[in-house]
C-alpha positions as CSV (number, residue, x, y, z in Angstrom):
1,M,191.3,169.3,252.7
2,T,188.0,170.8,253.6
3,D,185.4,168.5,254.9
4,F,182.5,169.9,252.9
5,Y,179.0,170.1,254.4
6,V,177.5,168.3,251.5
7,L,179.8,165.3,252.2
8,K,178.5,165.3,255.8
9,L,174.9,165.1,254.4
10,L,176.0,162.2,252.2
11,D,177.4,160.4,255.3
12,K,173.8,159.8,256.4
13,L,173.2,157.7,253.2
14,R,176.3,155.6,253.7
15,G,174.2,152.4,254.2
16,G,172.3,152.9,251.0
17,F,175.4,153.4,248.9
18,S,177.0,150.3,250.4
19,R,173.9,148.2,249.6
20,I,174.1,149.0,245.9
21,G,177.8,148.0,245.7
22,V,179.5,151.3,246.2
23,D,182.6,151.6,248.3
24,Y,181.4,154.7,250.2
25,D,184.8,155.6,251.8
26,V,186.5,155.6,248.4
27,M,183.7,157.5,246.8
28,R,183.8,160.1,249.6
29,S,187.5,160.6,249.2
30,I,187.1,161.1,245.4
31,L,184.4,163.6,245.9
32,Q,186.4,165.5,248.5
33,V,189.3,165.8,246.1
34,K,187.0,166.9,243.2
35,L,185.3,169.5,245.4
36,T,188.6,170.8,246.7
37,M,190.1,171.1,243.3
38,D,186.9,172.9,242.0
39,G,187.2,175.3,244.9
40,R,190.8,176.1,244.2
41,R,190.3,176.4,240.5
42,T,187.3,178.7,240.6
43,P,188.5,182.2,241.7
44,T,186.7,185.2,243.1
45,V,186.3,186.7,239.6
46,L,182.5,186.8,240.2
47,A,183.3,189.5,242.7
48,G,185.4,191.4,240.1
49,M,188.8,190.6,241.8
50,Q,192.0,189.4,240.4
51,K,192.7,185.7,240.0
52,K,193.6,184.1,243.4
53,E,192.6,180.5,242.7
54,E,196.1,179.3,243.5
55,K,196.0,180.9,246.9
56,K,192.4,180.8,248.0
57,E,190.2,177.8,248.5
58,G,186.6,178.6,247.8
59,S,183.3,176.9,248.2
60,P,182.3,174.5,245.5
61,L,178.7,175.7,245.7
62,R,178.6,179.1,244.0
63,V,175.5,181.2,243.6
64,Q,175.2,182.3,240.0
65,W,173.3,185.5,239.9
66,I,171.7,184.8,236.5
67,Y,169.9,181.8,237.9
68,L,168.9,183.8,240.9
69,L,167.4,186.4,238.6
70,F,165.4,183.7,236.8
71,G,164.4,182.3,240.2
72,V,162.9,185.7,241.2
73,M,161.0,185.7,237.9
74,L,159.3,182.5,239.0
75,I,157.7,184.3,241.9
76,P,154.7,185.7,240.0
77,L,153.9,182.2,238.9
78,M,153.8,181.0,242.5
79,M,151.3,183.8,243.3
80,L,148.7,182.1,241.1
81,T,145.9,180.3,243.0
82,G,143.1,178.0,242.0
83,N,144.8,176.3,239.0
84,Y,147.8,174.2,240.2
85,M,148.2,172.5,236.8
86,L,148.7,175.8,235.0
87,Q,150.9,177.2,237.8
88,M,153.2,174.2,238.3
89,S,153.4,173.1,234.7
90,L,154.8,176.5,233.8
91,V,157.2,176.5,236.8
92,F,158.6,173.1,236.1
93,G,158.7,173.9,232.4
94,V,161.0,176.8,233.1
95,V,163.1,175.0,235.7
96,M,163.5,171.9,233.6
97,F,164.4,173.9,230.6
98,M,167.1,175.8,232.5
99,I,168.5,172.8,234.3
100,T,168.6,170.6,231.2
101,T,170.3,173.2,229.1
102,T,172.8,173.7,231.9
103,L,173.5,170.0,232.1
104,I,173.9,169.6,228.3
105,S,176.1,172.6,227.8
106,D,178.2,172.6,231.0
107,F,178.3,169.0,232.4
108,S,178.3,166.7,229.3
109,S,182.1,167.1,229.1
110,V,182.3,166.0,232.8
111,M,179.9,163.1,232.3
112,L,181.9,161.9,229.3
113,D,185.3,162.6,230.9
114,L,187.9,159.8,230.7
115,R,190.5,161.3,233.0
116,D,189.1,159.8,236.2
117,K,189.4,156.3,234.7
118,N,192.9,157.0,233.4
119,I,194.1,158.2,236.8
120,L,192.3,155.7,239.0
121,A,192.5,152.6,236.7
122,S,195.5,151.3,238.5
123,K,193.9,151.8,241.9
124,P,191.6,149.5,243.8
125,V,188.4,151.4,242.8
126,N,185.6,149.5,241.2
127,R,183.7,151.0,238.2
128,R,180.4,151.5,240.1
129,T,182.1,153.5,242.8
130,L,183.9,155.7,240.3
131,N,180.8,156.3,238.2
132,M,178.7,157.0,241.3
133,A,181.3,159.6,242.4
134,K,181.1,161.3,239.0
135,S,177.3,161.3,239.1
136,I,177.2,162.7,242.6
137,H,179.7,165.3,241.7
138,I,177.4,166.5,238.8
139,L,174.3,166.2,241.0
140,I,175.9,168.4,243.7
141,Y,176.3,171.2,241.2
142,L,172.9,170.6,239.6
143,F,171.3,170.8,243.0
144,S,173.2,174.1,243.7
145,V,172.0,175.6,240.4
146,T,168.5,174.2,241.0
147,L,168.4,175.6,244.6
148,T,169.5,179.0,243.3
149,L,166.9,178.9,240.6
150,T,164.0,177.6,242.8
151,G,165.1,179.1,246.2
152,P,163.0,182.3,246.0
153,S,159.9,180.4,244.9
154,L,160.5,177.7,247.6
155,I,160.6,180.4,250.3
156,L,157.5,182.1,249.0
157,C,155.4,179.0,248.7
158,L,156.3,178.0,252.3
159,F,154.5,181.1,253.6
160,K,151.9,181.6,250.9
161,Q,150.9,178.0,249.9
162,G,151.6,176.1,253.1
163,V,153.9,173.4,254.4
164,L,152.3,170.6,252.3
165,F,152.9,172.5,249.1
166,F,156.5,173.3,250.1
167,L,157.2,169.6,250.9
168,I,155.8,168.4,247.6
169,Y,157.7,171.1,245.7
170,A,161.0,170.2,247.4
171,V,160.7,166.5,246.9
172,E,159.8,166.9,243.2
173,I,162.7,169.2,242.6
174,I,165.0,166.4,243.8
175,L,163.2,163.8,241.6
176,M,163.4,166.2,238.7
177,D,167.2,166.7,239.0
178,C,167.7,162.9,239.2
179,F,165.3,162.4,236.2
180,I,167.2,164.9,234.1
181,L,170.6,163.5,234.9
182,V,169.7,159.9,234.4
183,I,167.8,160.5,231.1
184,T,170.8,162.3,229.7
185,A,173.2,159.6,230.9
186,L,171.1,156.7,229.5
187,L,170.7,158.5,226.2
188,Y,174.5,158.8,226.0
189,L,174.8,155.1,226.9
190,L,172.4,154.1,224.2
191,I,174.4,156.0,221.6
192,M,177.7,154.4,222.9
193,K,176.1,151.0,222.5
194,F,175.8,151.3,218.8
195,F,178.7,153.6,217.8
196,D,182.4,153.9,218.6
197,G,185.4,156.0,217.9
198,E,185.1,159.3,216.1
199,K,181.6,158.4,214.9
200,L,180.5,158.1,218.5
201,K,181.8,161.6,219.3
202,D,180.0,163.1,216.3
203,I,176.7,161.4,217.2
204,I,176.9,162.6,220.8
205,N,177.3,166.2,219.4
206,Y,174.3,165.8,217.1
207,V,172.2,164.4,220.0
208,Q,173.1,167.5,222.0
209,I,171.5,169.6,219.2
210,I,168.4,167.3,219.1
211,L,168.1,167.4,222.9
212,T,168.3,171.2,222.9
213,I,165.6,171.5,220.2
214,G,163.5,169.0,222.0
215,I,163.4,170.7,225.3
216,T,162.9,174.1,223.7
217,V,159.9,172.9,221.7
218,G,158.6,170.9,224.7
219,Y,158.6,174.0,226.8
220,Q,156.5,175.7,224.1
221,L,154.0,172.8,224.3
222,V,153.8,173.3,228.1
223,V,152.8,176.9,227.6
224,R,150.1,176.0,225.2
225,L,148.6,173.1,227.2
226,F,145.8,175.3,228.5
227,D,142.8,176.8,226.7
228,I,143.1,180.5,227.6
229,A,140.2,181.5,225.3
230,E,138.0,183.9,227.3
231,L,140.4,183.5,230.2
232,S,139.0,180.1,231.1
233,L,142.5,178.7,231.7
234,S,141.0,175.2,231.4
235,F,143.2,172.1,231.3
236,K,142.1,169.6,228.6
237,P,143.5,166.1,229.2
238,A,145.1,164.4,226.1
239,W,147.1,161.3,225.6
240,W,150.2,163.1,224.4
241,Q,150.5,164.9,227.7
242,Y,151.8,161.7,229.3
243,L,155.0,162.4,227.2
244,I,155.7,165.8,228.7
245,S,157.4,165.5,232.0
246,P,156.6,169.0,233.5
247,I,153.0,167.9,233.4
248,W,153.8,164.9,235.6
249,F,155.4,167.1,238.3
250,A,152.4,169.5,238.2
251,A,149.8,166.7,238.7
252,P,150.5,165.9,242.4
253,F,149.7,169.5,243.4
254,E,146.3,169.3,241.7
255,M,145.6,165.9,243.2
256,L,146.9,166.3,246.8
257,I,146.1,170.0,247.3
258,G,143.5,170.8,244.6
259,G,141.4,167.8,245.4
260,A,141.3,166.4,241.8
261,R,140.6,162.7,241.7
262,D,140.3,162.2,238.0
263,T,142.2,159.2,236.6
264,H,144.2,161.4,234.4
265,F,145.7,163.3,237.3
266,V,146.4,160.0,239.3
267,V,148.3,158.5,236.4
268,L,150.4,161.7,235.8
269,S,151.1,161.8,239.6
270,V,152.3,158.2,239.6
271,L,154.5,158.9,236.6
272,A,156.1,161.8,238.5
273,L,157.2,159.4,241.3
274,V,157.7,156.1,239.6
275,I,159.6,157.2,236.4
276,P,162.5,158.9,238.2
277,V,162.8,156.1,240.7
278,L,162.8,153.4,238.0
279,L,165.4,155.4,236.0
280,I,167.6,155.8,239.0
281,V,167.5,152.0,239.7
282,A,168.2,151.3,236.0
283,Y,171.1,153.7,236.0
284,I,172.7,152.1,239.1
285,K,172.4,148.7,237.4
286,L,173.9,150.0,234.2
287,M,176.8,152.0,235.7
288,P,179.5,149.4,234.9
289,L,178.2,149.2,231.3
290,F,178.3,153.0,231.1
291,E,181.9,153.2,232.3
292,K,182.9,150.4,229.9
293,S,181.2,152.0,227.0
294,L,182.8,155.4,227.8
295,Q,186.1,153.9,226.9
296,K,185.0,153.9,223.2
297,L,185.5,157.7,223.3
298,S,189.3,157.1,223.4
299,E,189.2,155.0,220.2
300,Q,190.0,156.6,216.9
301,G,187.6,154.5,214.9
302,N,187.2,155.3,211.2
303,V,187.4,159.0,210.6
304,G,186.2,158.6,207.0
305,K,187.5,160.2,203.9
306,S,189.5,163.4,204.4
307,N,187.8,166.6,203.3
308,A,191.2,168.4,203.2
309,R,190.7,169.3,199.5
310,M,187.4,171.0,200.2
311,V,188.8,172.9,203.2
312,D,191.8,174.0,201.1
313,W,189.5,175.2,198.3
314,L,187.3,177.1,200.8
315,S,190.4,178.8,202.3
316,K,191.5,179.9,198.9
317,V,188.1,181.3,198.0
318,T,187.6,183.2,201.3
319,C,191.1,184.2,202.1
320,K,193.4,186.2,199.8
321,N,196.3,186.2,202.2
322,P,198.1,182.8,202.5
323,V,198.8,183.3,206.2
324,E,195.1,184.0,206.7
325,G,194.3,180.8,204.7
326,M,196.6,178.8,206.9
327,F,194.8,179.9,210.1
328,F,191.5,179.3,208.3
329,R,192.5,175.7,207.8
330,F,193.9,175.4,211.3
331,S,190.8,176.8,212.9
332,W,188.6,174.6,210.8
333,S,190.6,171.5,211.9
334,M,190.4,172.5,215.5
335,M,186.6,173.0,215.4
336,K,186.2,169.7,213.7
337,N,188.4,167.7,216.1
338,E,188.2,169.5,219.4
339,R,185.7,167.4,221.4
340,D,185.3,169.8,224.3
341,F,184.7,172.7,221.8
342,K,181.9,170.7,220.1
343,L,180.3,169.7,223.5
344,K,180.0,173.3,224.4
345,V,179.1,174.9,221.1
346,Y,176.7,172.3,219.6
347,P,173.9,173.0,222.2
348,A,174.1,176.7,221.0
349,I,173.5,175.4,217.4
350,G,170.3,173.7,218.7
351,Y,169.1,177.0,220.2
352,S,170.0,178.9,217.0
353,I,168.0,176.4,214.9
354,V,164.8,176.5,217.0
355,F,164.6,180.2,218.2
356,P,163.8,181.7,214.8
357,F,160.8,179.3,214.6
358,I,159.4,179.7,218.1
359,F,157.2,182.7,217.3
360,I,156.1,181.1,214.0
361,F,155.3,177.9,215.9
362,G,152.9,179.8,218.1
363,I,151.1,181.3,215.1
364,F,150.6,177.8,213.6
365,W,149.4,176.5,217.0
366,D,146.8,179.2,217.2
367,G,145.5,178.4,213.7
368,N,146.7,181.6,212.0
369,A,149.0,180.0,209.5
370,S,147.4,181.8,206.6
371,S,148.6,185.2,208.1
372,I,152.3,184.2,208.0
373,K,153.0,184.4,204.3
374,D,152.4,188.1,204.0
375,S,153.8,189.1,207.4
376,N,157.3,190.4,208.5
377,T,157.9,187.5,210.9
378,Y,160.7,186.3,208.7
379,L,162.8,188.8,210.6
380,M,162.9,186.2,213.4
381,I,165.7,184.6,211.4
382,Y,168.1,187.1,213.0
383,F,167.9,185.1,216.2
384,G,169.9,182.4,214.4
385,A,172.9,184.6,214.7
386,T,172.9,184.1,218.5
387,L,175.2,181.1,217.8
388,L,178.0,183.6,217.0
389,Q,178.2,184.7,220.7
390,T,179.1,181.2,221.9
391,V,181.3,180.3,218.9
392,V,183.4,183.5,219.0
393,L,183.9,183.1,222.8
394,M,184.8,179.4,222.7
395,L,187.3,179.8,219.9
396,R,189.8,181.0,222.5
397,Y,189.8,177.7,224.5
398,S,191.3,174.3,223.8
399,A,192.3,171.2,225.7
400,G,195.6,171.5,224.0
401,Y,196.2,175.1,225.0
402,K,199.8,174.5,226.0
403,G,200.7,174.2,222.3
404,S,200.0,177.9,221.9
405,W,203.7,178.5,222.3
406,I,203.9,177.9,218.5
407,Y,202.5,181.4,218.0
408,K,205.7,182.9,219.4
409,L,207.7,181.2,216.7
410,I,205.7,182.4,213.7
411,P,207.4,185.4,212.1
412,L,204.3,187.6,211.7
413,P,204.3,191.4,212.0
414,N,200.8,191.3,213.5
415,T,198.0,189.0,214.5
416,A,195.3,190.3,212.2
417,P,195.6,187.4,209.7
418,I,195.2,184.9,212.5
419,Y,192.0,186.4,213.8
420,R,190.6,187.0,210.3
421,G,191.2,183.4,209.2
422,M,189.8,182.1,212.5
423,L,186.6,184.2,212.2
424,K,186.1,183.3,208.6
425,A,186.5,179.6,209.4
426,A,183.9,179.9,212.1
427,I,181.4,181.7,209.8
428,V,181.9,179.2,206.9
429,R,181.9,176.1,209.0
430,L,179.1,176.9,211.5
431,L,177.1,180.0,210.6
432,L,176.6,179.6,206.9
433,P,175.2,176.0,207.0
434,L,172.8,176.9,209.8
435,F,171.7,180.0,207.9
436,A,171.3,178.0,204.7
437,I,169.0,175.5,206.4
438,E,166.9,178.2,208.0
439,A,166.7,180.2,204.8
440,I,165.4,177.3,202.8
441,M,162.7,176.7,205.4
442,Y,161.8,180.4,205.5
443,L,161.6,180.5,201.7
444,W,159.1,177.6,201.9
445,L,157.1,179.5,204.5
446,F,157.2,183.0,203.1
447,G,157.9,182.6,199.4
448,L,160.5,184.0,197.1
449,R,159.6,187.6,198.0
450,I,162.0,187.4,201.0
451,V,165.1,186.6,198.9
452,P,166.5,190.2,199.1
453,D,165.7,190.2,202.8
454,L,167.7,187.0,203.4
455,V,170.7,188.5,201.6
456,V,170.4,191.5,203.9
457,V,170.3,189.2,206.9
458,L,173.4,187.4,205.8
459,F,175.4,190.7,205.5
460,A,174.1,191.8,208.8
461,M,175.2,188.6,210.4
462,L,178.7,189.1,209.0
463,I,178.9,192.5,210.7
464,Y,177.5,190.9,213.9
465,A,180.3,188.3,213.8
466,V,182.9,191.1,213.9
467,I,181.0,192.9,216.6
468,C,181.0,189.7,218.7
469,F,184.7,189.4,218.2
470,R,185.4,192.9,219.2
471,S,183.2,192.7,222.3
472,Y,185.5,190.2,224.0
473,P,189.1,190.7,225.1
474,P,191.5,189.6,222.3
475,V,193.0,186.2,222.8
476,L,194.7,184.1,220.2
477,P,192.7,181.1,219.0
478,F,192.7,177.9,221.1
479,S,195.3,179.3,223.5
480,E,193.5,179.2,226.8
481,R,192.3,176.3,228.9
482,Y,188.6,175.6,229.2
483,E,188.7,176.1,232.9
484,A,189.4,179.8,232.3
485,A,185.9,180.1,230.9
486,K,184.5,179.6,234.4
487,Q,186.7,182.4,235.7
488,K,185.2,185.1,233.4
489,D,181.7,186.5,233.5
490,Y,180.6,187.6,230.0
491,T,176.9,187.7,230.9
492,A,176.7,191.5,230.3
493,N,178.3,191.0,226.9
494,S,175.7,188.4,226.0
495,F,172.8,190.5,226.9
496,G,174.2,193.5,225.1
497,L,174.9,191.5,222.0
498,L,171.4,190.1,222.1
499,F,169.8,193.5,222.3
500,L,172.1,194.7,219.5
501,L,170.8,191.8,217.3
502,M,167.2,192.8,218.1
503,G,168.1,196.3,217.1
504,M,169.5,195.2,213.8
505,A,166.3,193.3,213.1
506,G,164.4,196.5,214.0
507,I,166.4,198.6,211.6
508,H,165.8,196.0,208.9
509,Y,162.0,196.3,209.6
510,V,162.1,200.1,209.2
511,F,163.7,199.8,205.8
512,T,160.9,197.4,204.7
513,L,158.4,200.1,205.2
514,F,159.2,202.0,202.0
515,M,159.8,201.1,198.4
516,G,163.3,199.9,197.7
517,G,164.3,200.3,201.3
518,V,165.7,196.7,201.5
519,Y,168.0,197.4,198.6
520,I,169.2,200.6,200.1
521,Y,169.9,198.8,203.4
522,L,171.7,196.1,201.5
523,L,174.0,198.6,200.0
524,V,174.6,200.2,203.4
525,L,175.5,196.8,204.9
526,V,177.9,196.0,202.1
527,V,179.8,199.2,202.7
528,L,179.7,198.7,206.5
529,N,181.1,195.2,206.0
530,L,184.0,196.4,204.0
531,W,184.7,199.1,206.6
532,I,184.3,197.1,209.8
533,W,186.4,194.1,208.6
534,R,189.1,196.5,207.4
535,I,189.4,198.4,210.6
536,T,189.1,195.3,212.8
537,F,191.7,193.2,210.9
538,P,194.0,195.8,209.2
539,K,196.4,194.3,206.7
540,N,199.4,196.5,207.5
541,V,199.7,197.4,211.2
542,S,202.3,196.9,213.9
543,S,202.1,194.1,216.3
544,T,200.5,196.4,218.9
545,G,197.2,196.5,217.0
546,H,193.9,195.1,218.2
547,G,194.1,191.5,219.1
548,S,197.9,191.3,218.9
549,S,198.7,190.0,222.4
550,F,200.6,186.8,222.1
551,P,200.4,184.4,225.0
552,G,203.1,185.0,227.5
């Protein structure tokens, strides 16, 4: 196996790991296996080549171009001079937002994985060593993502801002990553302390939504910390700023480089150093408890009263074809019980809840709430449909993908009923409840005058769901392993679908400019819905139609 460079760096910390009760040699071996398997599993698809993961061993540290792009976008912020609080609060706000969302969406399933324990339980590996190996594994990838994201700004600040600025920035990036990882782990530990079984799994998914909303709203607060009236860019200290972590990491720059000696900056600077260190110490102490509590995820617990009757009724209402209804119920059950699916999709629900309100939040913050009621900002509700991108993509993956052989035994002339039932289940289970919540809040903000517009948005979202489905290669529901998601780059699809959604909102706005335009647009959307659903999921086609490829 490859002796990775990152492991050689860890060797220099061998003594520190040993002092906290970690068997370093065992931990190193576990990490080496993990990194080797990651390298073999992740192919060269990012370069547009065929799958070669079984033949080629790659580096575990992969540069993701999307993070590099965001990193380049940080450069203008690093060019600011004279106001380190503004400059670095924005920088750390962006970086912490990106890293936290990456951790929640991509690494929660790794952090809550029980397979390590199941495989190594019979081996002489103590819990602290195993849990530390898992944490270091996640940190390696977090650091790689962070380095990609902050690399351009780090290089720039070394030449433009000086060595001291560079060193402070580098140290705080490390503290920031540790802070994000430990906060997330301790929050999961707190949840596991009070819940178990299926209830615990559900609570963790709900917390993902809350975390996503929290960091998104928190970033909006960071942007509005400064009084930009008359371009003064003045920072006004307030007690609630002690609760916003990007401000902590900005304060040392103002104090050590900007020369500020105000008590407010001293306290914030101390928090930037002390809080991450204390959290790391607490996490190390609580590692055995975390691993022990993690076992609760394997317990079934009380699943509660079955809602099979409701699902059966919904399938009859939405699906005329009995085969379509069968796959509606199947997809509903998989979305309800597939833990990995929920770990990856629920953060997207958080974004879809908060994004339609971000612009409105800014208007309220600026004291222009009275101008909202008669405005067209209700069209921001279109951004709630961004959930569909993630949902439609993740419907193809499952931890039990090997069971997809059952599709071969079903005597169906085509796969249209499968996809139609799957997509309807996703819409009814995930999109409609989200839209209902947002619609109620929008009605409270804008009044009953937007009821026709909300109906238009709903029909537009149904069309958008089909477009999302058609934008990805056809794969039968829950028939691929989750690891395959890392081998395919659908970033271009995501940006294209996002611009399409914005275009749909723009068309809606045009129809609001003349009398009766909304009702004309509604009629157009109803006809388009009938047409696009019919051509995408035809009732009578041969098995060679769209989406008919059975897993081979």
